[in-house]
Backbone as a chain_set.jsonl record, in Angstrom:
{"seq": "XXXXXXXXXXXXXXXXXXXXXXXXXXXXXXXXXXXXXXXXXXXXXXXXXXXXXXXXXXXXXXXXXXXXXXXXXXXXXXXXXXXXXXXXXXXXXXXXXXXXXXXXXXXXXXXXXXXXXXXXXXXXXXXXXXXXX", "coords": {"N": [[0.726, 1.732, -17.953], [-1.95, 0.267, -16.543], [-3.015, -0.112, -13.325], [-5.152, -1.87, -12.362], [-7.315, -4.28, -10.637], [-7.875, -7.136, -11.996], [-9.729, -10.019, -12.8], [-9.446, -11.896, -14.164], [-6.855, -12.76, -13.949], [-5.041, -14.371, -11.862], [-4.009, -12.786, -9.662], [-4.157, -10.783, -9.383], [-3.238, -7.284, -10.332], [0.074, -8.321, -10.182], [1.998, -5.838, -9.39], [1.448, -4.444, -7.323], [-0.274, -5.753, -5.679], [-0.249, -9.133, -4.029], [-3.139, -11.533, -4.274], [-2.399, -14.162, -3.596], [-0.967, -14.254, -1.416], [-1.367, -12.746, 0.387], [-4.385, -14.491, 1.004], [-3.164, -16.419, 2.414], [-2.24, -14.749, 4.659], [-4.827, -14.925, 6.125], [-5.868, -17.098, 6.104], [-6.734, -18.161, 3.921], [-9.082, -17.328, 4.167], [-11.85, -15.804, 2.438], [-14.037, -13.521, 3.215], [-12.596, -12.926, 5.499], [-10.28, -11.8, 4.691], [-11.714, -9.298, 3.174], [-12.301, -7.818, 5.521], [-9.963, -7.193, 6.407], [-8.926, -5.848, 3.818], [-10.825, -3.266, 4.414], [-10.586, -2.178, 6.418], [-8.42, -1.833, 6.27], [-8.539, 0.382, 4.472], [-9.73, 1.989, 6.021], [-7.874, 3.086, 7.783], [-5.891, 4.112, 6.007], [-6.182, 6.877, 6.223], [-5.799, 7.924, 7.987], [-2.828, 7.089, 8.564], [-1.582, 8.242, 6.53], [-1.693, 10.983, 7.021], [-0.841, 11.207, 9.386], [2.037, 10.933, 8.175], [2.414, 12.512, 6.543], [1.916, 15.523, 8.547], [4.392, 14.573, 9.696], [6.546, 14.865, 8.035], [6.093, 17.446, 7.719], [6.853, 18.45, 9.697], [9.283, 17.949, 9.832], [10.61, 15.673, 11.135], [12.381, 12.834, 11.029], [12.546, 10.959, 12.343], [9.489, 10.8, 13.312], [8.589, 10.4, 10.359], [10.14, 7.943, 9.78], [8.803, 5.847, 11.593], [5.783, 6.665, 10.873], [6.093, 5.555, 8.141], [6.945, 2.736, 8.396], [4.844, 2.159, 9.921], [3.095, 2.321, 7.35], [4.206, 0.423, 5.988], [3.807, -2.038, 7.464], [1.175, -2.352, 7.066], [0.465, -2.693, 4.568], [1.94, -4.419, 3.576], [0.27, -6.926, 4.16], [-0.927, -7.776, 1.976], [0.722, -8.685, 0.317], [1.955, -6.388, -0.638], [3.468, -5.53, -3.5], [5.253, -3.19, -5.102], [4.466, -0.507, -3.518], [5.177, -1.711, -1.034], [7.797, -1.336, -0.917], [8.875, 0.992, -1.639], [7.327, 2.293, 0.601], [8.86, 1.357, 2.525], [11.519, 2.79, 1.932], [11.209, 4.694, 2.222], [10.778, 4.504, 4.857], [13.647, 3.879, 5.523], [15.649, 5.907, 4.859], [14.555, 7.799, 5.964], [15.107, 6.91, 8.284], [17.983, 6.627, 8.107], [18.331, 9.445, 8.145], [18.238, 11.089, 5.56], [16.238, 13.641, 5.275], [15.464, 14.811, 2.793], [15.747, 13.118, 1.001], [13.909, 11.084, 1.488], [11.733, 12.582, 1.278], [11.209, 12.608, -1.679], [10.939, 10.249, -2.399], [8.584, 10.034, -1.376], [6.643, 10.989, -2.61], [6.551, 9.071, -4.598], [5.59, 6.808, -3.325], [2.978, 7.691, -1.913], [1.351, 7.968, -5.124], [1.778, 4.899, -5.455], [0.074, 3.713, -3.487], [-2.313, 4.976, -3.403], [-3.145, 3.681, -6.149], [-2.685, 0.792, -5.439], [-4.849, 1.154, -3.363], [-7.202, 1.82, -4.646], [-7.026, -0.577, -6.448], [-7.623, -2.602, -4.173], [-10.132, -2.133, -3.433], [-11.817, -2.645, -5.792], [-11.184, -5.12, -5.719], [-12.285, -6.243, -3.521], [-15.261, -5.443, -3.423], [-15.68, -7.155, -5.956], [-15.053, -6.533, -8.104], [-14.25, -5.669, -11.674], [-11.406, -4.106, -13.017], [-10.738, -2.3, -16.144], [-9.191, -4.943, -18.518], [-5.673, -4.318, -19.813], [-4.684, -5.699, -21.379], [-6.905, -6.362, -22.834]], "CA": [[0.244, 0.339, -17.376], [-3.272, 0.088, -15.742], [-2.815, -0.884, -11.989], [-6.216, -2.473, -12.015], [-8.012, -5.634, -10.587], [-8.935, -8.609, -12.866], [-10.354, -11.38, -12.358], [-8.612, -12.664, -15.725], [-5.05, -12.811, -13.396], [-5.014, -15.114, -10.231], [-3.508, -12.123, -8.198], [-4.93, -8.814, -9.325], [-2.218, -6.694, -10.461], [1.109, -8.195, -9.484], [2.939, -5.22, -9.083], [0.393, -3.596, -6.436], [-0.7, -6.733, -4.463], [-0.952, -10.306, -4.262], [-4.032, -12.126, -4.118], [-2.705, -15.826, -2.715], [-0.152, -13.845, -0.37], [-3.218, -11.944, 0.939], [-4.552, -15.085, 1.362], [-2.403, -17.15, 3.408], [-2.393, -13.934, 5.715], [-6.092, -14.74, 6.43], [-5.596, -18.808, 5.738], [-7.729, -18.325, 2.987], [-10.832, -16.951, 4.135], [-11.878, -14.272, 1.755], [-14.132, -12.57, 3.955], [-11.671, -12.375, 6.153], [-9.587, -10.614, 3.687], [-11.929, -7.834, 2.576], [-12.445, -7.362, 6.706], [-8.718, -6.646, 6.094], [-8.85, -4.327, 2.949], [-11.881, -2.154, 4.517], [-9.826, -1.921, 8.108], [-6.962, -1.188, 5.853], [-8.986, 1.827, 3.708], [-10.345, 3.062, 6.828], [-6.737, 3.07, 8.251], [-5.109, 4.89, 5.745], [-6.389, 8.437, 5.747], [-4.862, 8.413, 9.329], [-1.449, 6.945, 8.313], [-1.336, 9.174, 5.401], [-2.037, 12.603, 7.504], [0.585, 11.028, 10.44], [3.237, 10.861, 7.796], [2.042, 14.36, 6.151], [2.422, 15.971, 9.782], [5.857, 14.177, 10.134], [7.222, 15.534, 7.247], [5.725, 18.923, 7.589], [7.83, 18.769, 10.988], [10.651, 17.455, 9.518], [11.029, 15.088, 12.063], [12.697, 12.215, 10.856], [12.144, 10.083, 13.349], [8.09, 10.628, 13.241], [8.562, 9.946, 9.47], [9.67, 6.818, 9.785], [7.162, 5.342, 12.383], [4.653, 6.443, 9.831], [6.601, 5.186, 6.936], [6.971, 1.845, 8.762], [3.132, 1.701, 10.007], [2.376, 1.972, 6.245], [4.427, -0.874, 5.001], [3.175, -3.313, 7.738], [-0.177, -2.503, 6.772], [0.533, -2.698, 3.344], [2.665, -5.617, 3.684], [-0.896, -8.058, 4.938], [-1.628, -7.817, 0.819], [1.691, -8.928, -0.435], [2.158, -5.84, -1.601], [4.741, -5.156, -4.293], [5.969, -1.993, -5.415], [4.097, 0.113, -2.314], [5.383, -1.751, 0.507], [9.032, -1.009, -1.409], [8.67, 2.142, -1.214], [7.37, 2.549, 2.444], [10.207, 0.889, 2.898], [12.676, 3.128, 1.224], [11.017, 6.073, 2.948], [11.722, 4.367, 6.564], [15.305, 3.49, 5.721], [16.223, 6.9, 3.841], [14.53, 8.87, 6.972], [15.848, 6.178, 9.661], [19.567, 7.693, 7.924], [18.345, 11.016, 8.384], [17.834, 12.086, 4.782], [15.312, 13.842, 5.226], [15.145, 15.529, 0.702], [15.764, 11.503, 0.198], [12.872, 10.362, 1.835], [10.254, 13.242, 0.733], [11.597, 12.665, -2.994], [10.456, 8.666, -2.379], [7.179, 9.961, -0.493], [5.521, 11.26, -3.107], [5.725, 7.752, -5.308], [5.076, 5.964, -2.45], [1.563, 8.238, -2.134], [0.192, 7.263, -5.689], [1.394, 3.918, -5.145], [-0.424, 3.451, -2.405], [-3.411, 4.797, -3.859], [-3.372, 3.131, -6.572], [-3.321, -0.245, -4.617], [-6.271, 1.21, -2.376], [-8.297, 1.526, -5.637], [-7.162, -2.126, -7.157], [-8.193, -3.481, -3.153], [-11.306, -1.148, -3.431], [-12.431, -3.749, -6.664], [-11.144, -6.819, -5.243], [-13.332, -6.094, -2.098], [-16.135, -5.048, -4.396], [-16.014, -8.367, -6.684], [-15.377, -5.666, -10.161], [-13.247, -5.405, -12.255], [-11.182, -3.306, -14.275], [-10.084, -2.623, -17.305], [-7.779, -5.527, -18.228], [-4.726, -3.539, -20.512], [-4.994, -6.76, -22.224], [-8.25, -6.261, -24.492]], "C": [[-1.08, 1.254, -16.472], [-2.79, -0.366, -14.057], [-4.067, -1.047, -11.687], [-6.477, -3.989, -11.785], [-8.35, -6.075, -11.736], [-8.493, -9.937, -12.539], [-9.772, -12.369, -13.586], [-6.999, -13.43, -15.048], [-5.185, -13.248, -11.442], [-4.636, -13.503, -9.452], [-3.418, -10.341, -8.295], [-3.66, -8.622, -9.936], [-0.717, -7.416, -9.713], [2.542, -7.41, -8.736], [2.207, -3.948, -7.831], [-0.062, -4.453, -5.647], [-0.851, -8.187, -4.733], [-2.074, -10.959, -3.826], [-3.563, -13.344, -2.744], [-1.832, -15.366, -1.871], [-1.584, -13.487, 0.691], [-3.935, -12.765, 1.681], [-4.524, -15.984, 2.253], [-2.083, -16.09, 4.81], [-3.646, -14.662, 6.546], [-6.712, -16.456, 6.171], [-6.562, -19.238, 5.208], [-9.36, -17.85, 3.065], [-11.068, -15.29, 3.455], [-13.567, -13.403, 2.729], [-13.638, -11.896, 4.552], [-10.859, -10.905, 5.885], [-10.627, -9.579, 3.272], [-12.406, -7.33, 3.901], [-11.068, -6.722, 6.661], [-8.642, -5.639, 5.759], [-9.311, -3.058, 3.832], [-11.404, -1.787, 5.895], [-8.733, -1.068, 7.284], [-6.757, 0.447, 5.496], [-9.599, 2.415, 4.809], [-9.215, 3.675, 7.259], [-6.094, 4.101, 7.855], [-4.907, 6.654, 5.573], [-5.216, 8.848, 7.373], [-3.334, 8.306, 9.03], [-1.197, 7.619, 7.722], [-0.88, 10.716, 6.451], [-0.932, 12.183, 8.643], [1.966, 10.957, 9.829], [3.064, 12.702, 7.378], [2.681, 15.554, 7.378], [3.708, 15.667, 10.111], [7.126, 15.027, 9.391], [7.199, 16.707, 7.404], [6.848, 19.718, 9.222], [9.517, 18.817, 10.685], [11.637, 16.276, 10.378], [11.278, 13.83, 11.573], [12.456, 10.675, 11.225], [10.258, 9.123, 13.136], [7.577, 9.892, 11.687], [8.987, 8.203, 9.567], [8.886, 5.836, 10.66], [6.383, 5.266, 11.382], [5.034, 5.713, 8.718], [6.061, 3.251, 7.401], [5.477, 1.092, 9.205], [2.594, 1.355, 8.599], [2.714, 0.832, 5.762], [4.37, -1.822, 5.391], [1.655, -3.435, 7.52], [-0.431, -3.141, 5.313], [1.185, -4.336, 2.612], [1.211, -7.053, 3.711], [-1.215, -8.462, 3.019], [-0.282, -8.168, -0.024], [2.507, -7.664, -1.302], [3.53, -5.655, -2.312], [5.406, -3.488, -3.99], [5.301, -0.573, -3.699], [4.428, -0.051, -0.926], [7.563, -1.334, 0.415], [9.27, 0.211, -0.965], [8.403, 3.14, 0.409], [8.43, 1.907, 3.03], [11.73, 2.012, 2.965], [12.092, 4.237, 2.004], [11.626, 5.656, 4.039], [13.009, 4.405, 6.158], [15.691, 4.969, 5.671], [15.796, 8.021, 5.489], [15.062, 8.527, 8.36], [17.181, 6.866, 9.499], [19.657, 8.938, 8.321], [18.21, 11.712, 7.183], [16.301, 12.384, 4.238], [14.583, 14.233, 3.279], [14.642, 13.891, 0.386], [14.078, 10.843, 0.427], [11.274, 11.239, 1.588], [10.331, 13.16, -0.625], [10.617, 11.178, -3.175], [8.807, 8.751, -2.109], [5.993, 10.233, -1.847], [5.244, 10.131, -4.492], [5.036, 6.792, -4.465], [3.534, 6.145, -2.391], [0.922, 7.593, -3.468], [0.481, 5.359, -5.711], [0.443, 3.069, -4.405], [-2.143, 3.678, -2.473], [-4.284, 4.205, -4.668], [-3.821, 1.498, -6.011], [-4.866, -0.231, -3.519], [-7.5, 0.811, -3.892], [-8.539, 0.072, -6.012], [-7.844, -2.898, -5.299], [-9.392, -3.214, -3.249], [-12.54, -2.398, -4.492], [-12.205, -5.062, -6.593], [-12.735, -6.798, -4.507], [-14.982, -6.342, -2.742], [-17.093, -6.134, -4.936], [-16.118, -7.647, -8.078], [-14.151, -6.375, -10.223], [-12.942, -4.152, -12.625], [-10.939, -3.571, -15.107], [-9.265, -3.598, -17.267], [-6.826, -4.9, -19.824], [-4.548, -4.76, -21.391], [-5.99, -7.181, -23.483], [-7.553, -5.458, -25.071]], "O": [[-1.116, 2.384, -15.985], [-1.935, -1.253, -14.056], [-4.406, -0.42, -10.684], [-6.003, -4.849, -12.528], [-9.097, -5.446, -12.485], [-7.501, -10.586, -12.207], [-9.839, -13.598, -13.588], [-6.303, -14.319, -15.54], [-5.338, -12.656, -10.373], [-5.332, -13.307, -8.456], [-2.969, -9.344, -7.73], [-2.937, -9.601, -10.119], [-0.443, -6.958, -8.603], [3.491, -7.807, -8.059], [2.582, -2.784, -7.683], [-0.385, -3.924, -4.583], [-1.585, -8.502, -5.669], [-2.023, -10.997, -2.597], [-3.996, -13.469, -1.598], [-1.663, -16.317, -1.108], [-2.397, -14.042, 1.431], [-4.299, -12.397, 2.798], [-5.509, -16.399, 2.864], [-1.729, -16.589, 5.879], [-3.375, -14.974, 7.705], [-7.898, -16.778, 6.092], [-7.243, -20.212, 5.528], [-10.353, -17.974, 2.348], [-10.68, -14.169, 3.783], [-13.736, -12.297, 2.216], [-13.767, -10.672, 4.576], [-10.775, -9.773, 6.363], [-9.944, -8.638, 2.867], [-13.039, -6.286, 3.745], [-11.092, -5.522, 6.931], [-8.43, -4.626, 6.425], [-8.599, -2.074, 4.029], [-12.074, -0.919, 6.453], [-8.304, 0.051, 7.566], [-5.901, 1.295, 5.749], [-10.086, 3.517, 4.56], [-9.288, 4.903, 7.217], [-5.67, 4.965, 8.622], [-4.029, 7.371, 5.093], [-4.325, 9.661, 7.62], [-2.611, 9.286, 9.209], [-0.164, 8.118, 8.169], [0.215, 11.278, 6.427], [-0.037, 13.021, 8.755], [2.967, 10.919, 10.544], [3.532, 13.72, 7.888], [3.656, 16.278, 7.178], [4.276, 16.472, 10.85], [8.14, 15.568, 9.832], [8.276, 17.287, 7.266], [7.281, 20.82, 9.558], [10.489, 19.433, 11.121], [12.848, 16.061, 10.321], [10.18, 13.273, 11.565], [12.26, 9.646, 10.58], [9.871, 7.966, 12.971], [6.622, 9.122, 11.594], [8.123, 7.338, 9.418], [8.307, 4.941, 10.044], [6.122, 4.184, 10.856], [4.081, 5.105, 8.229], [5.116, 2.653, 6.886], [5.087, -0.05, 8.961], [1.831, 0.402, 8.44], [1.9, 0.127, 5.165], [4.621, -2.792, 4.675], [1.014, -4.458, 7.761], [-1.34, -3.916, 5.015], [0.941, -5.002, 1.606], [1.478, -8.121, 3.161], [-1.775, -9.542, 2.831], [-0.349, -7.831, -1.205], [3.321, -7.782, -2.217], [4.585, -5.642, -1.678], [5.843, -2.919, -2.989], [6.152, 0.064, -3.078], [4.251, 0.708, 0.026], [8.341, -1.152, 1.351], [9.869, 0.428, 0.089], [8.945, 4.083, 0.986], [8.73, 2.12, 4.205], [12.659, 1.996, 3.773], [13.026, 4.786, 2.589], [12.719, 6.099, 4.392], [13.571, 5.349, 6.714], [16.18, 5.295, 6.752], [16.604, 8.81, 5.979], [15.368, 9.291, 9.276], [17.622, 7.578, 10.401], [20.659, 9.516, 8.742], [18.052, 12.925, 7.318], [15.551, 11.868, 3.41], [13.493, 13.916, 2.803], [13.63, 13.503, -0.197], [13.35, 10.286, -0.394], [10.132, 10.787, 1.669], [9.349, 13.732, -1.097], [9.707, 11.099, -4.001], [7.97, 7.917, -2.452], [4.854, 9.781, -1.963], [4.255, 10.152, -5.224], [4.083, 6.097, -4.817], [2.778, 5.217, -2.677], [0.043, 6.753, -3.273], [-0.456, 4.596, -5.943], [0.114, 1.921, -4.703], [-3.009, 2.993, -1.928], [-5.493, 4.043, -4.5], [-4.962, 1.045, -6.108], [-5.6, -1.129, -3.107], [-8.293, -0.118, -4.045], [-9.628, -0.503, -5.996], [-8.623, -3.84, -5.451], [-10.055, -4.246, -3.142], [-13.63, -2.838, -4.126], [-12.792, -5.968, -7.184], [-13.846, -7.191, -4.862], [-15.69, -7.317, -2.49], [-18.303, -6.301, -4.783], [-16.914, -7.938, -8.971], [-13.432, -7.108, -9.544], [-13.738, -3.214, -12.649], [-10.78, -4.754, -15.407], [-8.481, -3.617, -16.318], [-7.39, -5.087, -20.902], [-4.073, -4.382, -22.462], [-5.927, -7.882, -24.493], [-7.893, -5.027, -26.173]]}, "num_chains": 1, "name": "protein.A"}
């Protein structure tokens, strides 16, 4: 399955994010949504760095905080899979299951990077390949 934004779908890829939900967050202002996307993309490396550092130090409390921060940022876009994985990472860390959180983290990174790629395409007004063609 290609995780791409397609103008033929009203919500982009619903597994990644929901345009309708994101627009509700900004009261229908597409320019503001594009600014929010830009902020998220700009902040993403710092959030991932803090998550990596937390995992490197094996501090569940820090993993929980960083996963929570990422989850909150992605939830602005009605993000499905990536938000679920961030929440799962956060919960596992809160419960002290470091190894479980670390296993989910790999999938979280993959899903969040696909989300970023899709948001970039949306923000730039371009479309990716539609897997139905």
